[in-house]
A tleap script that builds the chain and sets N, CA, C and O, in Angstrom:
source leaprc.protein.ff14SB
mol = sequence {
  NMET PRO SER ARG TYR GLN THR ILE SER THR
  MET LYS SER ASP THR GLY VAL THR SER THR
  SER ASN LYS THR MET TYR LYS PRO THR TYR
  TYR PRO ASN ILE GLU ALA GLN ALA ASP ASP
  ASN TYR ILE LEU THR GLY THR THR ASP ARG
  LEU ASP ASN ILE ALA TYR ASP PHE TYR GLY
  ASP ALA THR LEU TRP TRP THR ILE ALA MET
  VAL ASN ASN LEU PRO GLY ASP SER LEU PHE
  PRO PRO GLN GLY PHE TYR LEU ARG ILE PRO
  LYS ASN LEU SER ASP ILE LEU MET LYS TYR
  ASN GLN SER ASN ASN CILE
}
set mol.1.N position { 78.789 -81.866 147.110 }
set mol.1.CA position { 78.571 -80.543 147.185 }
set mol.1.C position { 78.699 -80.213 148.522 }
set mol.1.O position { 78.084 -80.843 149.383 }
set mol.2.N position { 79.542 -79.156 148.821 }
set mol.2.CA position { 79.851 -78.714 150.094 }
set mol.2.C position { 78.654 -78.078 150.827 }
set mol.2.O position { 77.835 -77.391 150.216 }
set mol.3.N position { 78.569 -78.326 152.166 }
set mol.3.CA position { 77.550 -77.732 152.931 }
set mol.3.C position { 77.495 -76.116 152.847 }
set mol.3.O position { 78.588 -75.565 152.726 }
set mol.4.N position { 76.505 -75.412 152.891 }
set mol.4.CA position { 76.516 -74.007 153.018 }
set mol.4.C position { 77.342 -73.474 154.229 }
set mol.4.O position { 77.947 -72.402 154.232 }
set mol.5.N position { 77.291 -74.274 155.153 }
set mol.5.CA position { 78.002 -73.923 156.400 }
set mol.5.C position { 79.477 -73.894 156.271 }
set mol.5.O position { 80.167 -73.183 157.000 }
set mol.6.N position { 80.018 -74.743 155.252 }
set mol.6.CA position { 81.350 -74.655 155.158 }
set mol.6.C position { 82.026 -73.606 154.286 }
set mol.6.O position { 83.243 -73.435 154.222 }
set mol.7.N position { 81.048 -72.889 153.587 }
set mol.7.CA position { 81.519 -71.668 152.497 }
set mol.7.C position { 81.072 -70.327 153.286 }
set mol.7.O position { 81.127 -69.275 152.649 }
set mol.8.N position { 80.666 -70.298 154.527 }
set mol.8.CA position { 80.447 -69.124 155.246 }
set mol.8.C position { 81.702 -68.461 155.445 }
set mol.8.O position { 82.520 -69.171 156.030 }
set mol.9.N position { 82.068 -67.414 155.163 }
set mol.9.CA position { 83.256 -66.522 155.606 }
set mol.9.C position { 83.181 -66.246 156.981 }
set mol.9.O position { 82.115 -66.184 157.594 }
set mol.10.N position { 84.679 -66.023 157.650 }
set mol.10.CA position { 84.639 -65.502 158.886 }
set mol.10.C position { 85.449 -64.248 158.937 }
set mol.10.O position { 86.154 -63.907 157.987 }
set mol.11.N position { 85.345 -63.514 160.121 }
set mol.11.CA position { 86.328 -62.239 160.259 }
set mol.11.C position { 86.459 -62.171 161.575 }
set mol.11.O position { 85.676 -62.712 162.356 }
set mol.12.N position { 87.514 -61.466 161.928 }
set mol.12.CA position { 87.942 -61.169 163.232 }
set mol.12.C position { 87.182 -59.783 163.745 }
set mol.12.O position { 87.186 -58.819 162.979 }
set mol.13.N position { 86.577 -59.686 164.945 }
set mol.13.CA position { 86.093 -58.613 165.605 }
set mol.13.C position { 87.254 -57.713 165.953 }
set mol.13.O position { 88.369 -58.130 166.268 }
set mol.14.N position { 86.932 -56.557 165.876 }
set mol.14.CA position { 87.977 -55.338 166.364 }
set mol.14.C position { 87.491 -54.533 167.346 }
set mol.14.O position { 86.885 -53.485 167.122 }
set mol.15.N position { 87.786 -55.083 168.690 }
set mol.15.CA position { 87.462 -54.491 169.769 }
set mol.15.C position { 88.291 -53.171 170.256 }
set mol.15.O position { 87.917 -52.289 171.029 }
set mol.16.N position { 89.565 -53.311 169.547 }
set mol.16.CA position { 90.351 -52.305 169.939 }
set mol.16.C position { 91.119 -52.202 171.418 }
set mol.16.O position { 91.889 -51.298 171.744 }
set mol.17.N position { 90.763 -53.232 172.154 }
set mol.17.CA position { 91.308 -53.402 173.280 }
set mol.17.C position { 92.744 -54.194 173.228 }
set mol.17.O position { 93.826 -53.624 173.366 }
set mol.18.N position { 92.575 -55.623 173.002 }
set mol.18.CA position { 93.764 -56.359 172.790 }
set mol.18.C position { 93.482 -57.378 171.813 }
set mol.18.O position { 92.324 -57.706 171.553 }
set mol.19.N position { 94.490 -57.896 171.259 }
set mol.19.CA position { 94.334 -58.980 170.158 }
set mol.19.C position { 93.708 -60.301 170.746 }
set mol.19.O position { 93.094 -61.064 170.000 }
set mol.20.N position { 93.840 -60.522 171.865 }
set mol.20.CA position { 93.215 -61.615 172.560 }
set mol.20.C position { 91.722 -61.640 172.747 }
set mol.20.O position { 91.067 -62.678 172.842 }
set mol.21.N position { 91.178 -60.283 172.796 }
set mol.21.CA position { 89.781 -60.183 173.013 }
set mol.21.C position { 89.062 -60.123 171.607 }
set mol.21.O position { 87.838 -59.997 171.580 }
set mol.22.N position { 89.793 -60.210 170.442 }
set mol.22.CA position { 89.156 -60.245 169.225 }
set mol.22.C position { 88.427 -61.582 168.993 }
set mol.22.O position { 89.025 -62.601 169.338 }
set mol.23.N position { 87.318 -61.682 168.500 }
set mol.23.CA position { 86.564 -62.971 168.289 }
set mol.23.C position { 86.289 -63.122 166.969 }
set mol.23.O position { 86.113 -62.155 166.227 }
set mol.24.N position { 86.224 -64.494 166.534 }
set mol.24.CA position { 85.894 -64.889 165.194 }
set mol.24.C position { 84.408 -64.877 165.084 }
set mol.24.O position { 83.668 -65.437 165.893 }
set mol.25.N position { 83.940 -64.081 163.840 }
set mol.25.CA position { 82.490 -64.081 163.694 }
set mol.25.C position { 82.276 -64.298 162.362 }
set mol.25.O position { 83.169 -64.051 161.552 }
set mol.26.N position { 81.069 -64.783 161.979 }
set mol.26.CA position { 80.641 -65.091 160.702 }
set mol.26.C position { 80.171 -63.853 160.013 }
set mol.26.O position { 79.458 -63.021 160.574 }
set mol.27.N position { 80.584 -63.755 158.794 }
set mol.27.CA position { 80.126 -62.674 157.891 }
set mol.27.C position { 78.735 -62.987 157.632 }
set mol.27.O position { 78.238 -64.090 157.859 }
set mol.28.N position { 77.991 -61.781 157.050 }
set mol.28.CA position { 76.538 -62.027 156.736 }
set mol.28.C position { 76.387 -62.910 155.502 }
set mol.28.O position { 77.136 -62.758 154.538 }
set mol.29.N position { 75.436 -63.820 155.523 }
set mol.29.CA position { 75.053 -64.538 154.335 }
set mol.29.C position { 73.901 -63.863 153.766 }
set mol.29.O position { 72.982 -63.355 154.410 }
set mol.30.N position { 74.050 -63.907 152.300 }
set mol.30.CA position { 72.987 -63.222 151.375 }
set mol.30.C position { 72.314 -64.311 150.765 }
set mol.30.O position { 72.901 -65.312 150.353 }
set mol.31.N position { 70.995 -64.114 150.699 }
set mol.31.CA position { 70.089 -65.260 150.009 }
set mol.31.C position { 69.370 -64.501 148.622 }
set mol.31.O position { 68.712 -63.464 148.700 }
set mol.32.N position { 69.595 -65.112 147.581 }
set mol.32.CA position { 69.101 -64.509 146.469 }
set mol.32.C position { 67.511 -64.652 146.408 }
set mol.32.O position { 66.944 -65.611 146.932 }
set mol.33.N position { 66.872 -63.701 145.775 }
set mol.33.CA position { 65.438 -63.734 145.332 }
set mol.33.C position { 65.177 -64.709 144.323 }
set mol.33.O position { 65.648 -64.499 143.205 }
set mol.34.N position { 64.426 -65.858 144.553 }
set mol.34.CA position { 64.072 -66.712 143.524 }
set mol.34.C position { 62.773 -66.824 143.242 }
set mol.34.O position { 61.959 -67.268 144.052 }
set mol.35.N position { 62.423 -66.353 141.836 }
set mol.35.CA position { 61.037 -66.404 141.227 }
set mol.35.C position { 60.545 -67.674 140.955 }
set mol.35.O position { 61.217 -68.602 140.506 }
set mol.36.N position { 59.309 -67.705 141.245 }
set mol.36.CA position { 58.635 -69.032 140.948 }
set mol.36.C position { 58.761 -69.422 139.451 }
set mol.36.O position { 58.868 -68.527 138.612 }
set mol.37.N position { 58.753 -70.652 139.110 }
set mol.37.CA position { 58.916 -71.300 137.870 }
set mol.37.C position { 57.684 -72.090 137.540 }
set mol.37.O position { 57.089 -72.651 138.461 }
set mol.38.N position { 57.255 -72.183 136.319 }
set mol.38.CA position { 56.192 -72.973 135.924 }
set mol.38.C position { 56.362 -74.572 136.386 }
set mol.38.O position { 55.388 -75.270 136.666 }
set mol.39.N position { 57.534 -74.975 136.419 }
set mol.39.CA position { 57.853 -76.314 136.584 }
set mol.39.C position { 58.045 -76.787 137.948 }
set mol.39.O position { 58.312 -77.956 138.228 }
set mol.40.N position { 57.886 -75.743 138.871 }
set mol.40.CA position { 58.091 -75.922 140.306 }
set mol.40.C position { 57.075 -76.982 140.868 }
set mol.40.O position { 55.970 -77.151 140.353 }
set mol.41.N position { 57.503 -77.650 141.908 }
set mol.41.CA position { 56.371 -78.654 142.524 }
set mol.41.C position { 56.053 -78.050 143.763 }
set mol.41.O position { 56.847 -77.357 144.400 }
set mol.42.N position { 54.678 -78.358 144.170 }
set mol.42.CA position { 54.038 -78.059 145.187 }
set mol.42.C position { 53.377 -79.090 145.980 }
set mol.42.O position { 52.728 -79.993 145.453 }
set mol.43.N position { 53.551 -78.954 147.374 }
set mol.43.CA position { 53.029 -80.088 148.223 }
set mol.43.C position { 52.382 -79.317 149.295 }
set mol.43.O position { 52.778 -78.247 149.757 }
set mol.44.N position { 51.198 -80.077 149.681 }
set mol.44.CA position { 50.643 -79.600 150.886 }
set mol.44.C position { 51.290 -80.261 152.213 }
set mol.44.O position { 51.445 -81.480 152.283 }
set mol.45.N position { 51.563 -79.612 152.990 }
set mol.45.CA position { 52.278 -79.889 154.293 }
set mol.45.C position { 51.494 -80.608 155.372 }
set mol.45.O position { 50.447 -80.072 155.737 }
set mol.46.N position { 51.862 -81.755 155.933 }
set mol.46.CA position { 51.097 -82.337 156.982 }
set mol.46.C position { 51.750 -82.242 158.290 }
set mol.46.O position { 52.724 -81.493 158.356 }
set mol.47.N position { 51.408 -82.830 159.271 }
set mol.47.CA position { 51.766 -82.609 160.814 }
set mol.47.C position { 53.175 -83.190 160.776 }
set mol.47.O position { 53.971 -82.679 161.563 }
set mol.48.N position { 53.627 -84.197 159.973 }
set mol.48.CA position { 54.857 -84.834 160.360 }
set mol.48.C position { 56.083 -84.288 159.411 }
set mol.48.O position { 57.269 -84.523 159.644 }
set mol.49.N position { 55.625 -83.571 158.372 }
set mol.49.CA position { 56.737 -83.136 157.430 }
set mol.49.C position { 57.756 -82.337 158.034 }
set mol.49.O position { 57.580 -81.607 159.010 }
set mol.50.N position { 58.893 -82.512 157.378 }
set mol.50.CA position { 60.100 -81.701 157.962 }
set mol.50.C position { 60.953 -81.262 156.724 }
set mol.50.O position { 61.249 -82.057 155.833 }
set mol.51.N position { 61.305 -80.036 156.724 }
set mol.51.CA position { 62.096 -79.560 155.523 }
set mol.51.C position { 63.222 -80.311 155.008 }
set mol.51.O position { 63.427 -80.428 153.800 }
set mol.52.N position { 64.016 -80.863 155.980 }
set mol.52.CA position { 65.159 -81.676 155.698 }
set mol.52.C position { 64.807 -83.028 155.044 }
set mol.52.O position { 65.545 -83.526 154.193 }
set mol.53.N position { 63.692 -83.597 155.449 }
set mol.53.CA position { 63.251 -84.735 154.779 }
set mol.53.C position { 62.670 -84.500 153.389 }
set mol.53.O position { 62.831 -85.346 152.510 }
set mol.54.N position { 62.038 -83.437 153.184 }
set mol.54.CA position { 61.477 -82.949 151.844 }
set mol.54.C position { 62.652 -82.744 150.887 }
set mol.54.O position { 62.698 -83.219 149.752 }
set mol.55.N position { 63.573 -82.006 151.442 }
set mol.55.CA position { 64.805 -81.723 150.563 }
set mol.55.C position { 65.518 -82.859 150.208 }
set mol.55.O position { 66.148 -82.809 149.152 }
set mol.56.N position { 65.553 -84.013 150.965 }
set mol.56.CA position { 66.155 -85.241 150.629 }
set mol.56.C position { 65.299 -86.066 149.692 }
set mol.56.O position { 65.755 -86.795 148.811 }
set mol.57.N position { 63.861 -85.862 149.993 }
set mol.57.CA position { 63.144 -86.491 148.897 }
set mol.57.C position { 63.216 -85.948 147.517 }
set mol.57.O position { 63.173 -86.730 146.567 }
set mol.58.N position { 63.330 -84.584 147.322 }
set mol.58.CA position { 63.291 -83.943 146.061 }
set mol.58.C position { 64.696 -83.669 145.559 }
set mol.58.O position { 64.790 -83.477 144.347 }
set mol.59.N position { 65.781 -83.620 146.272 }
set mol.59.CA position { 67.036 -83.272 145.833 }
set mol.59.C position { 68.071 -84.307 146.278 }
set mol.59.O position { 69.203 -84.227 145.802 }
set mol.60.N position { 67.795 -85.199 147.086 }
set mol.60.CA position { 68.672 -86.276 147.544 }
set mol.60.C position { 69.746 -85.848 148.448 }
set mol.60.O position { 70.815 -86.451 148.538 }
set mol.61.N position { 69.400 -84.649 149.208 }
set mol.61.CA position { 70.509 -84.065 150.050 }
set mol.61.C position { 69.648 -83.301 151.065 }
set mol.61.O position { 69.003 -82.324 150.683 }
set mol.62.N position { 69.610 -83.720 152.383 }
set mol.62.CA position { 68.788 -83.030 153.360 }
set mol.62.C position { 69.342 -81.764 153.883 }
set mol.62.O position { 68.720 -80.973 154.592 }
set mol.63.N position { 70.602 -81.631 153.463 }
set mol.63.CA position { 71.164 -80.100 153.879 }
set mol.63.C position { 70.577 -79.039 153.153 }
set mol.63.O position { 70.755 -77.901 153.588 }
set mol.64.N position { 69.836 -79.221 152.013 }
set mol.64.CA position { 69.436 -78.323 151.277 }
set mol.64.C position { 68.066 -77.774 151.696 }
set mol.64.O position { 67.335 -77.159 150.920 }
set mol.65.N position { 67.775 -78.034 152.956 }
set mol.65.CA position { 66.414 -77.748 153.339 }
set mol.65.C position { 66.152 -76.195 153.359 }
set mol.65.O position { 65.027 -75.727 153.184 }
set mol.66.N position { 67.175 -75.498 153.566 }
set mol.66.CA position { 67.436 -73.993 153.606 }
set mol.66.C position { 66.663 -73.453 152.320 }
set mol.66.O position { 65.780 -72.601 152.422 }
set mol.67.N position { 67.067 -74.021 151.068 }
set mol.67.CA position { 66.460 -73.640 149.795 }
set mol.67.C position { 65.059 -73.672 149.807 }
set mol.67.O position { 64.496 -72.722 149.263 }
set mol.68.N position { 64.351 -74.581 150.321 }
set mol.68.CA position { 62.885 -74.649 150.445 }
set mol.68.C position { 62.344 -73.565 151.442 }
set mol.68.O position { 61.367 -72.882 151.137 }
set mol.69.N position { 62.998 -73.422 152.642 }
set mol.69.CA position { 62.693 -72.365 153.588 }
set mol.69.C position { 62.697 -71.056 152.934 }
set mol.69.O position { 61.748 -70.283 153.068 }
set mol.70.N position { 63.807 -70.757 152.179 }
set mol.70.CA position { 64.054 -69.537 151.531 }
set mol.70.C position { 62.934 -69.201 150.530 }
set mol.70.O position { 62.404 -68.090 150.517 }
set mol.71.N position { 62.639 -70.058 149.808 }
set mol.71.CA position { 61.697 -69.715 148.612 }
set mol.71.C position { 60.409 -69.468 148.986 }
set mol.71.O position { 59.659 -68.766 148.307 }
set mol.72.N position { 59.987 -70.159 150.344 }
set mol.72.CA position { 58.734 -69.894 150.821 }
set mol.72.C position { 58.600 -69.091 152.013 }
set mol.72.O position { 57.708 -69.248 152.847 }
set mol.73.N position { 59.564 -68.180 152.069 }
set mol.73.CA position { 59.696 -67.134 153.125 }
set mol.73.C position { 59.402 -67.765 154.512 }
set mol.73.O position { 58.599 -67.260 155.296 }
set mol.74.N position { 60.048 -68.813 154.748 }
set mol.74.CA position { 59.869 -69.505 156.282 }
set mol.74.C position { 60.991 -69.091 157.090 }
set mol.74.O position { 62.027 -68.803 156.490 }
set mol.75.N position { 60.960 -69.007 158.430 }
set mol.75.CA position { 61.895 -68.587 159.213 }
set mol.75.C position { 62.861 -69.851 159.196 }
set mol.75.O position { 62.419 -70.984 159.005 }
set mol.76.N position { 64.184 -69.589 159.404 }
set mol.76.CA position { 65.228 -70.650 159.335 }
set mol.76.C position { 65.222 -71.278 160.648 }
set mol.76.O position { 66.055 -72.180 160.732 }
set mol.77.N position { 64.481 -71.057 161.777 }
set mol.77.CA position { 64.636 -71.581 162.981 }
set mol.77.C position { 63.946 -72.838 163.307 }
set mol.77.O position { 64.032 -73.303 164.443 }
set mol.78.N position { 63.190 -73.487 162.273 }
set mol.78.CA position { 62.614 -74.606 162.464 }
set mol.78.C position { 62.522 -75.501 161.137 }
set mol.78.O position { 62.335 -74.952 160.051 }
set mol.79.N position { 62.647 -76.795 161.242 }
set mol.79.CA position { 62.683 -77.653 160.210 }
set mol.79.C position { 61.187 -78.075 159.903 }
set mol.79.O position { 60.935 -78.889 159.015 }
set mol.80.N position { 60.258 -77.513 160.639 }
set mol.80.CA position { 58.896 -78.129 160.541 }
set mol.80.C position { 58.178 -76.717 159.889 }
set mol.80.O position { 58.206 -75.583 160.366 }
set mol.81.N position { 57.612 -77.127 158.799 }
set mol.81.CA position { 56.714 -76.099 157.926 }
set mol.81.C position { 55.389 -76.131 158.607 }
set mol.81.O position { 54.948 -77.092 159.238 }
set mol.82.N position { 54.739 -74.873 158.397 }
set mol.82.CA position { 53.262 -74.777 158.936 }
set mol.82.C position { 52.491 -75.875 158.199 }
set mol.82.O position { 52.585 -76.125 156.997 }
set mol.83.N position { 51.580 -76.601 159.250 }
set mol.83.CA position { 50.695 -77.631 158.721 }
set mol.83.C position { 49.596 -77.131 157.773 }
set mol.83.O position { 48.881 -76.180 158.087 }
set mol.84.N position { 49.475 -77.773 156.629 }
set mol.84.CA position { 48.420 -77.219 155.526 }
set mol.84.C position { 48.777 -76.034 154.753 }
set mol.84.O position { 47.982 -75.294 154.174 }
set mol.85.N position { 50.180 -75.911 154.803 }
set mol.85.CA position { 50.844 -75.011 153.890 }
set mol.85.C position { 51.265 -75.483 152.555 }
set mol.85.O position { 51.935 -76.511 152.463 }
set mol.86.N position { 50.901 -74.766 151.461 }
set mol.86.CA position { 51.386 -75.221 150.271 }
set mol.86.C position { 52.796 -74.761 150.006 }
set mol.86.O position { 53.073 -73.563 149.939 }
set mol.87.N position { 53.626 -75.658 149.865 }
set mol.87.CA position { 55.102 -75.507 149.939 }
set mol.87.C position { 55.500 -75.596 148.647 }
set mol.87.O position { 55.144 -76.540 147.942 }
set mol.88.N position { 56.213 -74.703 148.246 }
set mol.88.CA position { 56.912 -74.492 146.757 }
set mol.88.C position { 58.298 -75.292 146.969 }
set mol.88.O position { 59.033 -75.062 147.930 }
set mol.89.N position { 58.592 -76.290 145.942 }
set mol.89.CA position { 59.717 -76.949 145.878 }
set mol.89.C position { 60.415 -76.624 144.536 }
set mol.89.O position { 60.085 -77.254 143.531 }
set mol.90.N position { 61.332 -75.701 144.484 }
set mol.90.CA position { 61.963 -75.286 143.087 }
set mol.90.C position { 62.544 -76.205 142.372 }
set mol.90.O position { 63.338 -76.877 143.031 }
set mol.91.N position { 62.445 -76.508 141.206 }
set mol.91.CA position { 63.216 -77.471 140.265 }
set mol.91.C position { 64.560 -77.009 140.076 }
set mol.91.O position { 65.493 -77.811 140.111 }
set mol.92.N position { 64.746 -75.724 139.868 }
set mol.92.CA position { 65.875 -75.081 139.487 }
set mol.92.C position { 67.020 -74.891 140.544 }
set mol.92.O position { 67.530 -73.813 140.851 }
set mol.93.N position { 67.326 -76.109 141.039 }
set mol.93.CA position { 68.307 -76.033 142.438 }
set mol.93.C position { 69.518 -75.412 141.939 }
set mol.93.O position { 70.038 -74.509 142.594 }
set mol.94.N position { 70.063 -75.843 140.746 }
set mol.94.CA position { 71.534 -75.604 140.320 }
set mol.94.C position { 71.544 -73.906 140.181 }
set mol.94.O position { 72.551 -73.285 140.521 }
set mol.95.N position { 70.476 -73.285 139.713 }
set mol.95.CA position { 70.400 -71.936 139.483 }
set mol.95.C position { 70.379 -71.296 140.901 }
set mol.95.O position { 71.100 -70.328 141.142 }
set mol.96.N position { 69.542 -71.841 141.856 }
set mol.96.CA position { 69.493 -71.273 143.266 }
set mol.96.C position { 70.950 -71.206 143.955 }
set mol.96.O position { 71.402 -70.240 144.570 }
set mol.97.N position { 71.584 -72.440 143.719 }
set mol.97.CA position { 72.832 -72.578 144.286 }
set mol.97.C position { 73.981 -71.700 143.666 }
set mol.97.O position { 74.901 -71.220 144.328 }
set mol.98.N position { 73.811 -71.553 142.318 }
set mol.98.CA position { 74.749 -70.602 141.685 }
set mol.98.C position { 74.548 -69.054 142.069 }
set mol.98.O position { 75.499 -68.301 142.276 }
set mol.99.N position { 73.125 -68.645 142.143 }
set mol.99.CA position { 73.051 -67.323 142.752 }
set mol.99.C position { 73.469 -67.125 144.143 }
set mol.99.O position { 74.058 -66.109 144.512 }
set mol.100.N position { 73.129 -68.206 144.995 }
set mol.100.CA position { 73.798 -68.107 146.362 }
set mol.100.C position { 75.108 -67.826 146.356 }
set mol.100.O position { 75.554 -66.894 147.026 }
set mol.101.N position { 75.886 -68.617 145.583 }
set mol.101.CA position { 77.383 -68.655 145.538 }
set mol.101.C position { 77.833 -67.262 144.890 }
set mol.101.O position { 78.878 -66.755 145.298 }
set mol.102.N position { 77.132 -66.664 143.958 }
set mol.102.CA position { 77.343 -65.341 143.577 }
set mol.102.C position { 77.246 -64.193 144.524 }
set mol.102.O position { 78.048 -63.266 144.637 }
set mol.103.N position { 76.099 -64.403 145.214 }
set mol.103.CA position { 75.697 -63.375 146.304 }
set mol.103.C position { 76.660 -63.198 147.444 }
set mol.103.O position { 76.806 -62.162 148.093 }
set mol.104.N position { 77.373 -64.462 147.627 }
set mol.104.CA position { 78.316 -64.543 148.818 }
set mol.104.C position { 79.674 -64.588 148.315 }
set mol.104.O position { 80.544 -64.788 149.164 }
set mol.105.N position { 80.030 -64.446 147.128 }
set mol.105.CA position { 81.530 -64.375 146.632 }
set mol.105.C position { 82.106 -65.644 146.931 }
set mol.105.O position { 83.221 -65.651 147.453 }
set mol.106.N position { 81.467 -66.831 146.658 }
set mol.106.CA position { 82.033 -68.136 146.917 }
set mol.106.C position { 82.479 -68.767 145.571 }
set mol.106.O position { 82.993 -69.886 145.555 }
savepdb mol mol.pdb
quit
């Protein structure tokens, strides 16, 4: 499965000055709203838990940590969830990835 970073589209900025001043920028990434399902897993986080390790434990792929952050409305700037937080781990990963790809025209 390709990393989500490999599928983010780029575009050139148009500063209107010269073509050499145009910079490559990433296009916005859109994340779908994922409703809770009855078969989702929940874990209580501890002091040493990391989202990438949790993603590896549940999905076999540490790069899918962002799916857990997204469904729990956690900021994407840290791999450490709050201690004592009930973290939802969705089981419908294929649906999440399909909706992500559709939202971003991948």
